[in-house]
N, C-alpha and C positions, 0 to 999 in steps of 0.2 A: 689162552684166553683165559680170568678170573671171574670170580661167581655174579660178579656183577654184571660180567657185557654178556649182549646175548649177540647169537646169529639172527635176524632177519628174515622169514621164508622171502623170497623171493618170487610175491604174488604175480597174478597178473595186473590189480591196481599199479603192485610195484612198475615193474617193468613201464605198463602207458605213463605213467607219470615221468617215470627218466626217461621216457624217449619221447615227451612229448618238450621237454625243457629241453635235453641235447638238438629239437629241430627251431629251436626259440630264442632267437638274438640278443643278446643284451641279459640285464636283470627283467625279472616278471616278477609280483605277485603270483599266493597263491590262488587268490581268486579270477585272474585273468586268465592261468594257466589251466585251472578247471574249465570254465567256459572256452577255451580253446578246445578242450578236450571232450564237451559237449558239443559244439559245433560238429566236433568229428561225428560224433553218433556216440561216445562215450555213455555209459552210465553212473560212471566212477562219483559219489562223493564228495562232496566240497572239505567235510573228516576228514577224507581218508589223501585227503591231494593234501591236507597243511600234516599229515602225521606222514607219510611218505614223502615230501621236500624234506624238515623236521629230522626224518634217517637220513638221508642223503645228505644233508651238510654238516652233521654229526658224524657220520661213517667219511664223510673227506668229497663225496661226490657231488656237491654243487657246493658253489658258493653263495654265503647266504648277508647279507649285511641290512641294515635300518634305515630306510630313510623317511621322514616325515612321520615317525612314529607307524610302520609298517616295515613290513617284515619282507625282499625281494630277494629271489634265486636266483640261479644260475647254475648251468653247467659246467663244472668243474674243469679247466685244462691240463692243471697239473693236481700229483699228490704230495709236490713239496709246500708247507707251508709259505703263505706267500699276502700282498698285501695288496691295493689297491687304486688306481689314480681313476676316479667316476667324474664323467663330464655333465651337472646336474641341471642342461640344456637338453641334451638327447641321448644323452644314457652310456658317451661309449666308453669303453670300459680298461685299463691296460691295468695289467697283472705288473708286480713290482716287486722288486728287491729290494731291503730295505737293512742291512744288516748294522747299522748302526743303532735302528730301534730294538734288534731284537738283544744285542748287548746293552742294553740302556734300561728294556724292560728289565731283563735278568736282576741284572745290578740293584735295580728298585725293589723287585722281590727282597731278596736277601737280605738287603740293608732294613727290612719290615719286620725279616722271620719269616715271611711266604717262603713255600718249596711250592713243585710241582706249576709255576703259575706260566699261563698264559694269556694273549694277549688278539682286539680284532685292531688292524689299523686302514682307515682306508680316509683317501684324501678325496674330498669333494671341490670341484675348482669350472672351467670352461674349458674346453675343448681346443684348439686351432682350426678348426672345421668352424666350432662358435664363435668364437673369437671374432673372427675374420670376416664372417656374415653379419652379425653384428657390428663391426666395422663402416662393414659396404652400407648396410641400410642406416646405418648412422651418417656417410655420407652424404647419403639419396637422399637424405630430408631437408 
């Protein structure tokens, strides 16, 4: 561990956020997760939820993405670097491997003199279930 890295204490608040995130399907905002915790009787503050989620995302315990200017989180199901396909209608998320993207990112970084490059790739679309539902709705009109 270098001087910049710090080990975060596992407080009851962090564990509460981790547990709530584990029990949530798909991606969720900090506000929605906070409301869920409050509904369960927790006294945890919203700022604490934001900090815990940011820490989990940094440590690899949560996936994070930006949607409509808001950070959304979900419990990470793999420790390996990965990318997502995300349905913009229902939020269904599929973790995908993208080896060509990995090589491209490293090549572009190197060609521009960058080292230690990282990246995030999220592909938004419409899942098969939502596509079928929309097609069915269109034929019923």
